[in-house]
GULOKOL-846210 format. One record per residue (C-alpha): y, x, z. Coordinates in steps of 0.5 Angstrom, whole numbers, plus 500, padded with zeros to 3 digits. Example, Ala and Ser with C-alpha at 12.3 -4.5 7.8 and 13.67 -1.06 7.14 Angstrom:
BEGIN
pt y 491, x 525, z 516 $
pt y 498, x 527, z 514 $
END
This chain:
BEGIN
pt y 531, x 481, z 539 $
pt y 539, x 478, z 541 $
pt y 544, x 478, z 535 $
pt y 550, x 477, z 536 $
pt y 555, x 470, z 532 $
pt y 558, x 476, z 527 $
pt y 551, x 480, z 526 $
pt y 548, x 473, z 525 $
pt y 554, x 470, z 520 $
pt y 552, x 476, z 515 $
pt y 545, x 476, z 515 $
pt y 545, x 469, z 513 $
pt y 550, x 470, z 508 $
pt y 547, x 475, z 506 $
pt y 540, x 471, z 505 $
pt y 544, x 465, z 501 $
pt y 547, x 471, z 496 $
pt y 539, x 473, z 494 $
pt y 539, x 471, z 486 $
pt y 533, x 468, z 484 $
pt y 535, x 469, z 476 $
pt y 537, x 477, z 477 $
pt y 530, x 478, z 481 $
pt y 526, x 476, z 475 $
pt y 530, x 479, z 470 $
pt y 529, x 486, z 475 $
pt y 521, x 485, z 475 $
pt y 521, x 484, z 468 $
pt y 524, x 490, z 466 $
pt y 521, x 494, z 470 $
pt y 514, x 492, z 468 $
pt y 516, x 493, z 461 $
pt y 514, x 500, z 462 $
pt y 508, x 501, z 462 $
pt y 507, x 493, z 460 $
pt y 501, x 490, z 457 $
pt y 499, x 485, z 452 $
pt y 495, x 482, z 458 $
pt y 501, x 482, z 463 $
pt y 498, x 487, z 466 $
pt y 502, x 494, z 468 $
pt y 499, x 501, z 467 $
pt y 504, x 506, z 470 $
pt y 500, x 511, z 475 $
pt y 504, x 516, z 479 $
pt y 509, x 522, z 475 $
pt y 505, x 520, z 468 $
pt y 511, x 520, z 463 $
pt y 512, x 512, z 463 $
pt y 513, x 513, z 471 $
pt y 518, x 518, z 469 $
pt y 521, x 513, z 465 $
pt y 521, x 507, z 469 $
pt y 524, x 512, z 475 $
pt y 530, x 514, z 471 $
pt y 531, x 505, z 469 $
pt y 531, x 505, z 477 $
pt y 536, x 511, z 478 $
pt y 541, x 507, z 473 $
pt y 540, x 501, z 476 $
pt y 542, x 503, z 483 $
pt y 548, x 507, z 480 $
pt y 551, x 500, z 477 $
pt y 550, x 498, z 484 $
pt y 554, x 502, z 487 $
pt y 549, x 507, z 491 $
pt y 548, x 514, z 492 $
pt y 541, x 516, z 489 $
pt y 537, x 522, z 492 $
pt y 530, x 525, z 491 $
pt y 526, x 530, z 496 $
pt y 520, x 535, z 495 $
pt y 515, x 529, z 494 $
pt y 519, x 525, z 488 $
pt y 521, x 520, z 493 $
pt y 526, x 516, z 490 $
pt y 532, x 513, z 495 $
pt y 538, x 509, z 493 $
pt y 543, x 509, z 499 $
pt y 549, x 504, z 500 $
pt y 554, x 506, z 505 $
pt y 555, x 503, z 513 $
pt y 562, x 503, z 516 $
pt y 558, x 509, z 520 $
pt y 554, x 515, z 518 $
pt y 549, x 513, z 523 $
pt y 541, x 514, z 521 $
pt y 540, x 508, z 515 $
pt y 536, x 502, z 515 $
pt y 530, x 503, z 510 $
pt y 527, x 499, z 505 $
pt y 522, x 499, z 499 $
pt y 515, x 500, z 496 $
pt y 513, x 504, z 491 $
pt y 513, x 503, z 483 $
pt y 506, x 507, z 481 $
pt y 500, x 503, z 479 $
pt y 494, x 503, z 478 $
pt y 491, x 504, z 472 $
pt y 490, x 496, z 469 $
pt y 495, x 494, z 475 $
pt y 500, x 488, z 475 $
pt y 507, x 488, z 475 $
pt y 508, x 485, z 483 $
pt y 503, x 491, z 487 $
pt y 510, x 496, z 490 $
pt y 514, x 495, z 484 $
pt y 517, x 488, z 488 $
pt y 519, x 492, z 494 $
pt y 523, x 496, z 491 $
pt y 527, x 491, z 487 $
pt y 527, x 487, z 492 $
pt y 531, x 492, z 496 $
pt y 536, x 493, z 490 $
pt y 537, x 486, z 490 $
pt y 539, x 486, z 497 $
pt y 543, x 490, z 495 $
pt y 546, x 486, z 490 $
pt y 546, x 480, z 495 $
pt y 550, x 484, z 500 $
pt y 556, x 487, z 494 $
pt y 557, x 479, z 492 $
pt y 558, x 477, z 498 $
pt y 562, x 482, z 500 $
pt y 559, x 484, z 506 $
pt y 559, x 491, z 510 $
pt y 554, x 493, z 515 $
pt y 555, x 499, z 520 $
pt y 549, x 503, z 519 $
pt y 547, x 505, z 511 $
pt y 542, x 501, z 508 $
pt y 537, x 505, z 503 $
pt y 532, x 503, z 498 $
pt y 526, x 508, z 497 $
pt y 521, x 508, z 491 $
pt y 515, x 512, z 494 $
pt y 511, x 517, z 490 $
pt y 503, x 516, z 489 $
pt y 502, x 510, z 494 $
pt y 496, x 508, z 489 $
pt y 492, x 514, z 489 $
pt y 489, x 512, z 483 $
pt y 490, x 519, z 479 $
pt y 492, x 524, z 485 $
pt y 489, x 523, z 491 $
pt y 490, x 521, z 497 $
pt y 493, x 515, z 496 $
pt y 500, x 513, z 500 $
pt y 503, x 521, z 499 $
pt y 510, x 520, z 498 $
pt y 511, x 517, z 505 $
pt y 506, x 521, z 509 $
pt y 509, x 527, z 506 $
pt y 516, x 525, z 508 $
pt y 513, x 523, z 514 $
pt y 509, x 530, z 516 $
pt y 512, x 534, z 510 $
pt y 507, x 540, z 512 $
pt y 502, x 535, z 509 $
pt y 505, x 536, z 501 $
pt y 502, x 543, z 501 $
pt y 495, x 541, z 501 $
pt y 498, x 534, z 497 $
pt y 501, x 539, z 491 $
pt y 494, x 542, z 490 $
pt y 490, x 536, z 488 $
pt y 488, x 535, z 480 $
pt y 488, x 528, z 477 $
pt y 482, x 527, z 471 $
pt y 485, x 531, z 466 $
pt y 486, x 538, z 470 $
pt y 493, x 537, z 471 $
pt y 495, x 539, z 478 $
pt y 500, x 535, z 482 $
pt y 505, x 541, z 484 $
pt y 505, x 541, z 477 $
pt y 507, x 534, z 476 $
pt y 512, x 534, z 481 $
pt y 515, x 540, z 478 $
pt y 516, x 536, z 472 $
pt y 519, x 530, z 475 $
pt y 524, x 534, z 479 $
pt y 527, x 537, z 473 $
pt y 527, x 531, z 470 $
pt y 533, x 529, z 474 $
pt y 538, x 534, z 475 $
pt y 543, x 530, z 477 $
pt y 539, x 527, z 482 $
pt y 540, x 531, z 488 $
pt y 535, x 534, z 493 $
pt y 534, x 531, z 501 $
pt y 530, x 533, z 506 $
pt y 524, x 530, z 508 $
pt y 523, x 527, z 515 $
pt y 530, x 524, z 516 $
pt y 531, x 520, z 521 $
pt y 530, x 513, z 519 $
pt y 533, x 507, z 524 $
pt y 528, x 502, z 522 $
pt y 523, x 501, z 516 $
pt y 521, x 494, z 512 $
pt y 518, x 494, z 507 $
pt y 516, x 487, z 503 $
pt y 509, x 486, z 499 $
pt y 505, x 481, z 496 $
pt y 499, x 480, z 500 $
pt y 493, x 482, z 495 $
pt y 489, x 477, z 499 $
pt y 489, x 469, z 500 $
pt y 490, x 468, z 507 $
pt y 498, x 466, z 505 $
pt y 495, x 462, z 499 $
pt y 490, x 458, z 502 $
pt y 494, x 456, z 508 $
pt y 500, x 454, z 504 $
pt y 504, x 458, z 507 $
pt y 511, x 462, z 503 $
pt y 512, x 468, z 508 $
pt y 507, x 472, z 512 $
pt y 510, x 476, z 518 $
pt y 505, x 482, z 518 $
pt y 503, x 484, z 525 $
pt y 500, x 491, z 523 $
pt y 494, x 494, z 518 $
pt y 487, x 494, z 520 $
pt y 484, x 501, z 522 $
pt y 479, x 505, z 517 $
pt y 473, x 509, z 517 $
pt y 471, x 513, z 510 $
pt y 464, x 516, z 510 $
pt y 460, x 520, z 505 $
pt y 453, x 519, z 506 $
pt y 448, x 524, z 502 $
pt y 440, x 523, z 502 $
pt y 436, x 529, z 499 $
pt y 429, x 527, z 498 $
pt y 425, x 530, z 491 $
pt y 426, x 529, z 484 $
pt y 419, x 528, z 481 $
pt y 416, x 524, z 475 $
pt y 417, x 517, z 474 $
pt y 410, x 516, z 472 $
pt y 405, x 520, z 476 $
pt y 408, x 521, z 483 $
pt y 404, x 516, z 488 $
pt y 409, x 511, z 492 $
pt y 406, x 514, z 498 $
pt y 407, x 521, z 496 $
pt y 414, x 520, z 494 $
pt y 421, x 523, z 498 $
pt y 425, x 518, z 494 $
pt y 433, x 519, z 496 $
pt y 434, x 512, z 492 $
pt y 429, x 508, z 496 $
pt y 433, x 511, z 503 $
pt y 439, x 510, z 500 $
pt y 438, x 502, z 499 $
pt y 434, x 501, z 505 $
pt y 440, x 504, z 509 $
pt y 445, x 500, z 505 $
pt y 441, x 494, z 506 $
pt y 442, x 495, z 514 $
pt y 449, x 497, z 513 $
pt y 450, x 490, z 510 $
pt y 446, x 486, z 515 $
pt y 451, x 490, z 521 $
pt y 457, x 487, z 518 $
pt y 454, x 480, z 518 $
pt y 453, x 481, z 525 $
pt y 460, x 483, z 526 $
pt y 462, x 477, z 521 $
pt y 466, x 475, z 528 $
pt y 470, x 480, z 528 $
pt y 472, x 480, z 521 $
pt y 470, x 487, z 520 $
pt y 470, x 488, z 512 $
pt y 464, x 494, z 509 $
pt y 465, x 497, z 502 $
pt y 460, x 501, z 499 $
pt y 464, x 503, z 494 $
pt y 462, x 510, z 490 $
pt y 454, x 512, z 488 $
pt y 452, x 517, z 484 $
pt y 445, x 519, z 483 $
pt y 441, x 525, z 481 $
pt y 438, x 526, z 476 $
pt y 440, x 519, z 474 $
pt y 434, x 519, z 469 $
pt y 430, x 513, z 468 $
pt y 424, x 516, z 469 $
pt y 425, x 522, z 474 $
pt y 424, x 519, z 482 $
pt y 431, x 520, z 484 $
pt y 432, x 527, z 488 $
pt y 440, x 525, z 491 $
pt y 444, x 519, z 492 $
pt y 451, x 520, z 495 $
pt y 454, x 514, z 496 $
pt y 461, x 513, z 500 $
pt y 463, x 508, z 506 $
pt y 470, x 504, z 507 $
pt y 470, x 499, z 513 $
pt y 475, x 496, z 516 $
pt y 477, x 492, z 522 $
pt y 483, x 491, z 526 $
pt y 479, x 491, z 532 $
pt y 478, x 499, z 533 $
pt y 472, x 498, z 538 $
pt y 469, x 495, z 532 $
pt y 469, x 501, z 528 $
pt y 466, x 505, z 534 $
pt y 460, x 501, z 535 $
pt y 459, x 501, z 527 $
pt y 460, x 509, z 527 $
pt y 454, x 509, z 533 $
pt y 450, x 505, z 528 $
pt y 451, x 509, z 522 $
pt y 449, x 515, z 526 $
pt y 444, x 512, z 530 $
pt y 441, x 509, z 523 $
pt y 441, x 516, z 519 $
pt y 439, x 520, z 525 $
pt y 433, x 515, z 525 $
pt y 431, x 513, z 518 $
pt y 424, x 515, z 517 $
pt y 422, x 519, z 511 $
pt y 420, x 525, z 507 $
pt y 427, x 527, z 505 $
pt y 434, x 528, z 509 $
pt y 441, x 524, z 511 $
pt y 448, x 526, z 512 $
pt y 454, x 523, z 514 $
pt y 461, x 526, z 514 $
pt y 467, x 522, z 516 $
pt y 472, x 523, z 509 $
pt y 478, x 519, z 513 $
pt y 480, x 516, z 519 $
pt y 486, x 511, z 521 $
pt y 487, x 508, z 527 $
pt y 490, x 500, z 527 $
pt y 497, x 500, z 526 $
pt y 501, x 496, z 531 $
pt y 508, x 494, z 529 $
pt y 513, x 492, z 535 $
pt y 514, x 486, z 537 $
pt y 521, x 486, z 536 $
pt y 521, x 487, z 529 $
pt y 515, x 482, z 528 $
pt y 520, x 477, z 532 $
pt y 526, x 479, z 527 $
pt y 522, x 477, z 522 $
pt y 520, x 471, z 524 $
pt y 526, x 468, z 524 $
pt y 529, x 471, z 517 $
pt y 522, x 468, z 514 $
pt y 523, x 461, z 518 $
pt y 531, x 461, z 517 $
pt y 528, x 462, z 509 $
pt y 522, x 458, z 509 $
pt y 525, x 452, z 512 $
pt y 531, x 452, z 507 $
pt y 525, x 451, z 502 $
pt y 522, x 446, z 506 $
pt y 516, x 450, z 506 $
pt y 514, x 450, z 512 $
pt y 513, x 456, z 517 $
pt y 511, x 463, z 516 $
pt y 504, x 466, z 518 $
pt y 502, x 471, z 522 $
pt y 497, x 475, z 519 $
pt y 494, x 483, z 519 $
pt y 494, x 487, z 512 $
pt y 488, x 489, z 510 $
pt y 491, x 494, z 505 $
pt y 495, x 501, z 506 $
pt y 502, x 501, z 505 $
pt y 507, x 506, z 506 $
pt y 509, x 502, z 513 $
pt y 503, x 505, z 515 $
pt y 505, x 513, z 516 $
pt y 513, x 509, z 517 $
pt y 511, x 507, z 523 $
pt y 509, x 514, z 526 $
pt y 517, x 515, z 525 $
pt y 521, x 510, z 526 $
pt y 520, x 502, z 528 $
pt y 517, x 498, z 522 $
pt y 516, x 491, z 520 $
pt y 512, x 488, z 514 $
pt y 513, x 481, z 510 $
pt y 508, x 478, z 505 $
pt y 509, x 473, z 500 $
pt y 503, x 469, z 497 $
pt y 498, x 473, z 492 $
pt y 495, x 467, z 487 $
pt y 488, x 467, z 488 $
pt y 487, x 473, z 492 $
pt y 488, x 477, z 487 $
pt y 491, x 485, z 486 $
pt y 490, x 491, z 482 $
pt y 489, x 486, z 477 $
pt y 493, x 484, z 470 $
pt y 492, x 477, z 474 $
pt y 496, x 479, z 479 $
pt y 502, x 474, z 481 $
pt y 506, x 470, z 485 $
pt y 510, x 464, z 484 $
pt y 517, x 466, z 483 $
pt y 520, x 462, z 488 $
pt y 516, x 465, z 493 $
pt y 518, x 471, z 491 $
pt y 526, x 469, z 492 $
pt y 524, x 467, z 499 $
pt y 521, x 474, z 500 $
pt y 528, x 477, z 499 $
pt y 531, x 472, z 502 $
pt y 528, x 474, z 509 $
pt y 528, x 481, z 507 $
pt y 535, x 481, z 507 $
pt y 537, x 477, z 514 $
pt y 532, x 483, z 517 $
pt y 536, x 488, z 513 $
pt y 542, x 486, z 515 $
pt y 540, x 485, z 522 $
pt y 538, x 492, z 523 $
pt y 544, x 495, z 520 $
pt y 548, x 491, z 524 $
pt y 545, x 494, z 531 $
END
């Protein structure tokens, strides 16, 4: 992607005006909403503490001169006007956390976007296109399922009808929580969903160990892994643990364990392809110490950047569940399927230029190119407009945890790379 000298100059100035102290202050201020004594943050979506955090972001964005808007899924948009009314360049992430999460996952991307706007203000830079920062609703999915709700509904508004029916563990309906959140901001005008965006760039912590192991300060994300979720149910016969001979049992747990063992063996066979397998949720019935399990249900999460690996895995699972010899029944169903997301090459090239300038100035070496193993809102925005992602390292690869941490210098480099990228895009 070639840029003019004028655009280059604006992008470089924007990068150089990013203010580390202001960025760290904004991260600390948002982390106070739901902050815990262990350094973590508990700010699940649309809870009172999340609504308070949203008001904080609204006030901060307005202090930077932004127009604030909200859509029907309570996604918040902070808009810095451009010289024209062409479709905007969008950046951001989410502000909700896991029940016990860290202060950076998602929040960093939102605050980074606002820091870019602050840097543009300081540098006196006007862009051709407007720039918008978004705080997506319910990316985590820990309170209401599914995750990445706000971004997927923005891209495909028809999804919102089913999303509104989701219920949390306390019986609160998502639609009611959304309506309450919208009523909390009568001073924020509503905007339509699925509005055109010229491009979307998301800055995020890696949440894994790749960049830290490579001693790299920044990562150019090439795409997001494909993923399949399944539910497997083994149904046998509950019976007395002390009176039923081993050779006469229809033990659902024995069947489930045998299948699990073969699935893990399959993952080892696919090690070269970096396939990742998780058997994450188990339900045993009747779950009694002295009763043979009559039914066992478990879930499978399998991911790989190579979609053909998952096609082979599904055939293997089909054969495994149909050919397993025992006295019971085994069924599986697909819960979720997502093909790999590949970000456009020209977006990756631009981000590489932005990251390289930032890291070289800091004498940190070249950025790494890597694939994301986690879902991000960018996964759905990629269906809507040209999309890219930037990663910064995560200490010990830890996230979704109070111990989540990234060096302040690396956080600043990430925003510098974002500023360059956003200004380049906004001046096209």
